[in-house]
C-alpha positions in Angstrom: -118.5 -37.4 -34.6 -118.1 -40.3 -32.2 -121.9 -40.5 -31.8 -122.3 -40.6 -35.5 -119.6 -43.3 -36.0 -121.1 -45.5 -33.3 -124.6 -45.1 -34.8 -123.4 -46.2 -38.2 -121.6 -49.2 -36.8 -124.6 -50.2 -34.6 -127.0 -49.8 -37.5 -124.9 -52.0 -39.7 -124.2 -49.3 -42.3 -120.5 -50.0 -41.9 -118.5 -52.9 -40.4 -117.1 -51.9 -37.0 -113.5 -50.9 -37.3 -111.0 -49.4 -34.7 -111.2 -45.7 -34.0 -108.3 -43.3 -33.3 -109.0 -40.0 -31.5 -106.5 -37.2 -31.6 -106.7 -33.9 -29.9 -104.6 -30.7 -30.2 -103.1 -28.8 -27.3 -102.8 -25.2 -28.6 -100.2 -23.7 -26.3 -98.2 -24.3 -23.1 -101.4 -24.0 -21.0 -101.9 -27.7 -21.9 -105.5 -27.1 -23.0 -107.4 -27.8 -26.2 -108.8 -24.9 -28.3 -112.1 -25.2 -26.4 -110.3 -25.0 -23.0 -110.2 -28.6 -21.8 -107.2 -30.1 -20.1 -105.8 -33.3 -21.7 -107.3 -35.4 -19.0 -110.8 -33.8 -19.4 -110.5 -34.3 -23.2 -109.8 -38.0 -22.7 -112.7 -38.3 -20.2 -115.0 -36.8 -22.8 -114.2 -39.3 -25.6 -113.2 -42.5 -23.7 -116.7 -43.9 -23.9 -116.0 -44.6 -27.6 -113.3 -47.1 -26.5 -110.8 -45.8 -29.1 -108.0 -48.1 -30.0 -105.6 -45.2 -29.7 -105.9 -41.7 -28.3 -103.4 -38.9 -28.2 -102.2 -35.5 -29.6 -101.2 -34.0 -32.9 -100.3 -30.7 -34.4 -99.9 -27.2 -32.8 -96.6 -28.0 -31.0 -93.3 -29.5 -31.7 -92.1 -32.6 -29.8 -90.2 -30.6 -27.1 -93.3 -28.6 -26.2 -95.6 -31.5 -26.4 -93.7 -33.8 -24.1 -95.4 -32.9 -20.7 -98.8 -33.2 -22.2 -98.2 -36.5 -23.8 -97.0 -37.7 -20.4 -100.3 -36.7 -18.9 -102.3 -38.4 -21.7 -100.2 -41.6 -21.3 -100.7 -41.8 -17.5 -104.5 -41.2 -17.8 -105.7 -43.6 -20.5 -105.8 -47.4 -20.9 -106.0 -47.0 -24.7 -102.9 -47.0 -26.8 -101.3 -43.5 -27.2 -100.7 -41.9 -30.6 -98.5 -38.8 -31.1 -97.6 -36.9 -34.2 -96.2 -33.4 -33.4 -95.1 -30.7 -35.9 -91.5 -30.3 -37.1 -90.9 -27.8 -34.3 -92.6 -24.4 -34.1 -93.2 -22.3 -37.2 -90.9 -19.5 -38.1 -92.0 -16.0 -38.9 -93.0 -17.1 -42.4 -95.2 -20.0 -41.1 -92.6 -22.6 -42.2 -91.0 -25.4 -40.2 -87.3 -25.6 -39.9 -86.7 -28.7 -37.7 -84.7 -31.2 -39.7 -85.6 -34.9 -39.9 -82.7 -35.8 -37.6 -83.5 -33.2 -35.0 -87.2 -34.1 -34.9 -86.3 -37.8 -34.7 -84.0 -37.2 -31.7 -86.8 -35.2 -29.9 -89.6 -37.8 -30.4 -87.3 -40.7 -29.6 -87.5 -39.6 -26.0 -91.3 -40.5 -26.0 -90.5 -44.0 -27.2 -87.6 -44.5 -24.9 -89.7 -43.5 -21.9 -92.6 -45.8 -22.9 -95.1 -43.0 -23.4 -96.4 -43.9 -26.9 -97.5 -46.7 -29.1 -97.8 -44.9 -32.4 -95.5 -42.1 -33.7 -95.9 -39.9 -36.7 -95.6 -36.3 -37.9 -97.9 -33.4 -38.6 -97.2 -29.9 -40.0 -93.8 -29.5 -41.6 -93.0 -33.2 -41.7 -92.0 -35.0 -44.9 -91.4 -38.6 -45.8 -87.8 -38.0 -44.7 -89.0 -37.0 -41.2 -91.2 -40.1 -40.9 -88.3 -42.3 -42.0 -86.0 -40.7 -39.5 -88.6 -41.2 -36.7 -88.9 -44.8 -37.6 -85.2 -45.4 -37.5 -84.9 -43.6 -34.1 -87.7 -45.5 -32.4 -87.7 -48.9 -34.0 -85.7 -50.6 -31.2 -87.9 -49.3 -28.3 -90.7 -51.3 -26.9 -94.2 -49.7 -27.3 -96.0 -48.4 -24.2 -97.8 -50.8 -22.0 -101.2 -49.3 -21.1 -101.9 -48.9 -17.4 -105.1 -49.6 -15.5 -108.3 -47.9 -16.6 -109.4 -45.5 -13.8 -113.0 -45.8 -15.1 -113.1 -49.4 -13.9 -112.8 -48.3 -10.3 -114.1 -44.7 -10.2 -116.7 -42.3 -11.6 -114.9 -40.0 -13.9 -116.6 -36.9 -15.2 -115.4 -33.7 -16.9 -116.1 -30.1 -17.8 -113.0 -28.2 -18.8 -111.3 -30.2 -16.0 -111.7 -33.8 -14.9 -113.5 -34.8 -11.8 -112.6 -38.2 -10.4 -114.9 -39.7 -7.7 -113.9 -42.9 -5.8 -114.6 -44.6 -2.5 -112.2 -42.4 -0.7 -113.6 -39.1 -2.1 -115.5 -36.6 -0.1 -119.2 -36.0 -0.6 -120.0 -34.5 -4.0 -122.0 -31.2 -3.9 -124.2 -30.7 -7.0 -125.3 -27.1 -7.2 -129.1 -26.9 -7.2 -129.9 -23.3 -7.9 -129.9 -23.4 -11.7 -133.3 -25.1 -11.7 -136.4 -23.3 -12.7 -138.5 -25.4 -10.3 -136.2 -24.9 -7.3 -135.2 -21.3 -7.7 -137.7 -18.6 -8.4 -134.9 -16.2 -9.1 -133.3 -18.4 -11.7 -136.7 -19.2 -13.3 -137.5 -15.5 -13.6 -134.2 -14.8 -15.3 -134.6 -17.6 -17.8 -138.3 -16.8 -18.6 -137.3 -13.1 -19.1 -134.4 -14.1 -21.3 -131.9 -12.6 -18.8 -129.3 -15.3 -19.4 -126.3 -13.2 -18.1 -128.1 -12.9 -14.7 -128.8 -16.6 -14.8 -125.2 -17.3 -15.5 -124.2 -15.3 -12.4 -126.2 -17.8 -10.3 -124.3 -20.7 -11.9 -121.0 -19.0 -11.2 -122.0 -18.4 -7.5 -122.8 -22.1 -7.2 -119.3 -23.1 -8.3 -117.7 -20.4 -6.1 -119.7 -21.7 -3.1 -118.4 -25.2 -3.5 -120.6 -26.9 -6.2 -118.5 -29.6 -7.9 -121.2 -30.3 -10.5 -123.9 -27.9 -11.7 -127.5 -29.2 -12.1 -129.3 -27.4 -15.0 -133.1 -27.8 -15.3 -135.3 -25.6 -17.5 -138.6 -27.6 -17.3 -141.3 -25.0 -17.3 -144.6 -24.6 -19.3 -143.6 -21.1 -20.4 -140.3 -22.2 -21.9 -139.1 -24.0 -25.0 -137.1 -26.4 -22.9 -134.8 -27.6 -25.8 -133.9 -24.1 -26.9 -133.5 -22.8 -23.3 -131.2 -25.7 -22.4 -129.1 -25.4 -25.5 -128.8 -21.6 -25.1 -127.8 -21.7 -21.4 -125.2 -24.5 -21.9 -123.7 -22.7 -24.9 -123.4 -19.6 -22.7 -121.8 -21.6 -19.9 -119.2 -22.9 -22.3 -117.9 -19.3 -22.7 -117.4 -19.0 -18.9 -114.4 -21.0 -17.8 -115.2 -20.5 -14.1 -118.4 -22.3 -14.6 -117.5 -24.6 -17.5 -114.6 -26.1 -15.6 -117.0 -28.3 -13.6 -119.2 -31.1 -15.1 -122.8 -30.5 -15.9 -125.8 -32.5 -14.7 -128.4 -32.2 -17.5 -131.7 -32.4 -15.7 -135.1 -32.8 -17.3 -138.2 -35.0 -17.3 -138.3 -34.6 -21.1 -135.6 -36.7 -22.8 -135.6 -34.4 -25.8 -134.4 -31.6 -23.5 -131.7 -33.9 -22.2 -130.5 -34.7 -25.7 -130.4 -31.0 -26.5 -128.2 -30.5 -23.5 -125.9 -33.4 -24.2 -125.3 -32.0 -27.7 -124.0 -28.7 -26.3 -121.8 -29.9 -23.4 -118.3 -30.9 -24.4 -117.4 -32.7 -21.2 -118.7 -35.9 -19.7 -122.0 -35.0 -18.2 -124.5 -36.7 -15.8 -128.0 -37.3 -17.2 -130.8 -36.7 -14.7 -132.7 -38.9 -15.2 -134.2 -42.1 -16.6 -136.4 -44.7 -15.0 -138.5 -47.8 -15.5 -141.7 -45.7 -15.2 -142.5 -46.1 -19.0 -141.4 -49.8 -19.1 -138.3 -51.7 -20.0 -138.1 -50.9 -23.7 -138.3 -47.2 -23.2 -135.6 -47.5 -20.4 -133.2 -49.5 -22.6 -133.6 -47.1 -25.5 -132.8 -44.1 -23.4 -130.0 -45.8 -21.6 -128.4 -46.8 -24.9 -128.5 -43.2 -26.1 -127.0 -41.9 -22.9 -124.2 -44.4 -23.2 -123.6 -43.4 -26.9 -123.3 -39.7 -25.8 -120.8 -40.8 -23.2 -122.6 -39.6 -20.1 -123.1 -41.0 -16.7 -126.8 -41.5 -15.7 -129.1 -41.0 -12.7 -131.8 -43.7 -12.4 -134.8 -42.7 -10.3 -136.5 -45.4 -8.2 -139.6 -45.4 -10.3 -141.1 -48.4 -12.1 -144.3 -49.4 -13.7 -146.0 -49.4 -10.3 -145.0 -45.8 -9.5 -142.6 -44.1 -7.2 -140.8 -46.4 -4.7 -141.4 -45.3 -1.2 -140.4 -48.2 1.1 -136.9 -49.5 1.4 -137.6 -52.9 -0.2 -139.4 -51.4 -3.2 -136.6 -48.8 -3.7 -133.9 -51.5 -3.7 -135.9 -53.8 -5.9 -136.3 -51.1 -8.6 -132.6 -50.1 -8.4 -131.4 -53.7 -8.6 -133.6 -54.4 -11.6 -132.4 -51.2 -13.3 -128.7 -52.0 -12.5 -129.0 -55.5 -14.1 -130.6 -54.0 -17.3 -127.9 -51.3 -17.6 -124.9 -53.6 -16.9 -126.1 -56.8 -18.6 -128.2 -55.5 -21.5 -126.8 -52.0 -22.3 -123.2 -52.6 -21.3 -123.1 -49.6 -19.0 -120.1 -49.1 -16.7 -121.4 -49.7 -13.2 -119.3 -46.7 -12.0 -121.4 -44.4 -14.3 -124.7 -45.5 -12.7 -126.1 -43.2 -10.0 -129.3 -44.2 -8.2 -131.7 -41.7 -6.7 -133.8 -43.7 -4.3 -136.2 -40.7 -3.8 -135.7 -38.3 -0.9 -139.2 -37.5 0.0 -140.7 -34.9 2.3 -141.0 -35.6 6.0 -142.9 -33.7 8.7 -145.9 -32.9 6.4 -148.6 -33.6 9.1 -149.3 -37.0 7.5 -148.1 -39.9 9.6 -147.3 -42.1 6.7 -144.6 -39.6 5.5 -142.7 -39.6 8.8 -140.5 -42.6 7.9 -139.4 -41.4 4.5 -135.9 -40.3 5.7 -135.3 -43.7 7.3 -136.4 -45.5 4.2 -134.0 -43.6 2.0 -131.0 -44.2 4.3 -131.7 -47.9 4.6 -132.1 -48.2 0.8 -128.8 -46.4 0.4 -127.1 -49.0 2.6 -128.6 -51.8 0.5 -127.5 -50.3 -2.8 -124.0 -49.7 -1.7 -123.7 -53.2 -0.3 -125.2 -55.1 -3.1 -124.8 -53.2 -6.4 -121.0 -52.9 -7.0 -119.8 -49.6 -8.4 -123.2 -47.8 -8.2 -123.4 -44.4 -6.6 -126.3 -42.8 -4.7 -127.6 -39.3 -5.1 -130.7 -37.3 -4.3 -132.4 -33.9 -4.2 -131.8 -32.9 -0.5 -134.1 -30.0 -0.4 -137.1 -32.3 -1.0 -136.7 -33.5 2.6 -137.8 -30.2 4.0 -140.4 -28.8 1.5 -143.0 -28.6 4.2 -140.8 -25.8 5.8 -140.3 -23.6 2.8 -139.4 -20.1 3.9 -138.1 -21.3 7.3 -134.5 -21.4 6.2 -132.9 -22.0 9.6 -134.9 -25.1 10.2 -134.4 -26.3 6.6 -130.7 -26.0 6.8 -130.5 -27.9 10.0 -132.7 -30.7 8.6 -130.5 -31.0 5.5 -127.3 -31.1 7.6 -128.7 -33.8 9.9 -129.9 -35.8 7.0 -126.6 -35.6 5.1 -124.6 -36.4 8.2 -126.4 -39.8 8.5 -127.0 -40.4 4.7 -123.3 -39.9 3.9 -122.4 -42.4 6.7 -124.8 -44.9 5.0 -123.0 -44.4 1.7 -124.7 -41.5 -0.1 -122.1 -40.2 -2.6 -123.6 -37.0 -3.8 -126.6 -34.7 -3.5 -128.3 -31.8 -5.3 -127.9 -29.1 -2.7 -127.3 -25.3 -2.4 -123.6 -25.7 -1.3 -123.5 -22.1 0.1 -126.3 -22.8 2.5 -125.4 -25.8 4.5 -125.0 -25.7 8.3 -122.1 -27.6 9.9 -123.7 -30.5 11.9 -121.7 -29.7 15.1 -122.8 -26.0 14.9 -126.5 -26.7 14.9 -128.1 -25.4 18.2 -128.5 -28.4 20.5 -132.2 -28.0 20.9 -132.8 -27.8 17.2 -130.4 -30.7 16.6 -132.4 -32.9 18.9 -135.7 -32.1 17.2 -134.2 -32.7 13.7 -132.7 -36.0 14.8 -136.1 -37.1 16.2 -137.8 -36.0 13.0 -135.4 -37.8 10.7 -135.4 -41.1 12.5 -139.2 -40.9 13.2 -138.7 -41.1 17.0 -141.1 -38.4 18.1 -144.7 -38.0 16.8 -144.5 -34.4 18.0 -141.4 -33.5 16.0 -143.3 -31.6 13.3 -145.0 -29.4 15.8 -141.7 -28.8 17.6 -140.0 -27.8 14.4 -142.8 -25.4 13.6 -142.7 -23.9 17.0 -138.9 -23.5 16.8 -139.2 -21.8 13.4 -141.7 -19.3 14.8 -139.7 -18.5 17.9 -136.3 -18.3 16.2 -137.3 -16.6 13.0 -134.8 -13.8 13.5 -132.0 -16.4 13.2 -133.1 -17.4 9.7 -130.4 -17.1 7.1 -131.0 -14.5 4.5 -132.4 -16.1 1.3 -130.9 -15.7 -2.1 -127.5 -16.0 -3.7 -125.7 -13.5 -1.5 -122.8 -11.8 -3.3 -120.3 -11.1 -0.6 -118.0 -9.3 -3.0 -120.5 -6.5 -3.4 -119.5 -5.3 0.0 -115.9 -4.7 -1.1 -114.5 -1.3 -2.0 -115.2 -0.2 -5.6 -111.7 -0.9 -6.8 -111.9 -4.5 -5.5 -115.4 -4.9 -7.0 -114.1 -3.8 -10.4 -111.2 -6.2 -10.1 -113.5 -9.1 -9.1 -115.9 -8.3 -12.0 -113.1 -8.2 -14.6 -111.5 -11.4 -13.4 -114.8 -13.3 -13.2 -116.4 -11.7 -16.3 -119.4 -10.3 -14.4 -121.1 -7.4 -16.3 -124.2 -7.0 -14.1 -122.9 -4.1 -12.0 -120.3 -2.6 -14.3 -122.1 0.7 -15.0 -122.8 1.6 -11.4 -119.4 0.5 -10.2 -117.6 2.4 -13.0 -119.6 5.5 -12.3 -118.8 5.2 -8.6 -115.1 5.1 -9.4 -115.4 8.0 -11.9 -116.9 10.2 -9.2 -113.9 9.5 -6.9 -111.8 12.4 -8.1 -109.2 11.9 -5.5 -108.3 8.4 -6.5 -109.2 8.7 -10.2 -108.7 12.3 -11.3 -109.1 11.2 -15.0 -111.3 8.5 -16.6 -108.2 7.0 -18.1 -106.0 7.1 -15.1 
């Protein structure tokens, strides 16, 4: 609706007028019907810059109070509130009198929580008159600071606020058909429940954002993206985190944005096709209310050296901020993490170039964030997981110090820097900083001699080692159907513990 309204205003179909946005908290959980918290709901719609935002219906004033407090403290817009005349009785009617309702809502005005008061179900002109009389002498709420001016604010079912003091943001990478053969196989074979289990594991292992990419020649990308995101929306354990909609096809990105209720990250746009194309896509991303990843590509191609990386990012930043009106805190640059230790000497400095460019971006482009696909660094060692994990941890240790804010990683497969074996740590440090021309050979030798220490590949499901009772509990709580038949049969055969099927 907000997309359509802004389109009509922008196209001159209608003169631009103020917009009010009102949501409904359905019960004492404090969530909307689709599962969002009040703060996540505000984050999803704040890009429309509504004159007022608030709550209506579903609850009476007494029940609504804590939720309107949350709304009031989280938005810089004016706050609107029109509750029901109490809760309905057994006949679906509302019994709260005008005087009683006015007394209840006057607390909102007295505490400075609202700017606009009204009534919803069960209210009459007498209720509105009583509310007016009870609130007319109180000053309206004074909006507080806008958190979006200082921080990157995203949402799924819950908000995610990222600022200068926040820890590194892990973006789960395994829901990518190009990066996970297991995920690709499930999507291509239409095994979406199994693919969803991978997304769930990414969140359980520490992913704070989930990257979704279905770019494959055997797939209808738009249909696959829409189907998978619609499925995610039914799984609160996954949908609670923001989504990164990832595709090289902008039509697929749009298909994803239409199916995700929270504030997403678009990955990505770039200047590769020129300024006009860049501005058009950026304006659409802004209208959808998403943050955006900008790749360090321009008309000349992929930026490899530090100077070119920063030059592309600075140019993109100025276009986004000055021409499109993008919030600088919603701009995320990917200065291209490229593969090192390939056997080609010109690739050996790629890690250094990225880290130096990150420092430039953080120092000279206010508000902008830095991200990257971490696994790209070690593509030349695919299959040698112990070496790859060490390389990633060493890279992140230094890149985060330089200002890298987030990265697309497999959060369950990162080695702690201080726990890397000292000999491997030294080789990885030399490889990253391009200090030893023999680093590639040394890493290959280490991988061959320490192969037995490689971490088992795949999304290990530790809960599968639990007793059957605990496995069934876990599956019920998490909504996992994959093993239900075998686990139920195992329990049925345990006559001592379960003498009857309905025990």
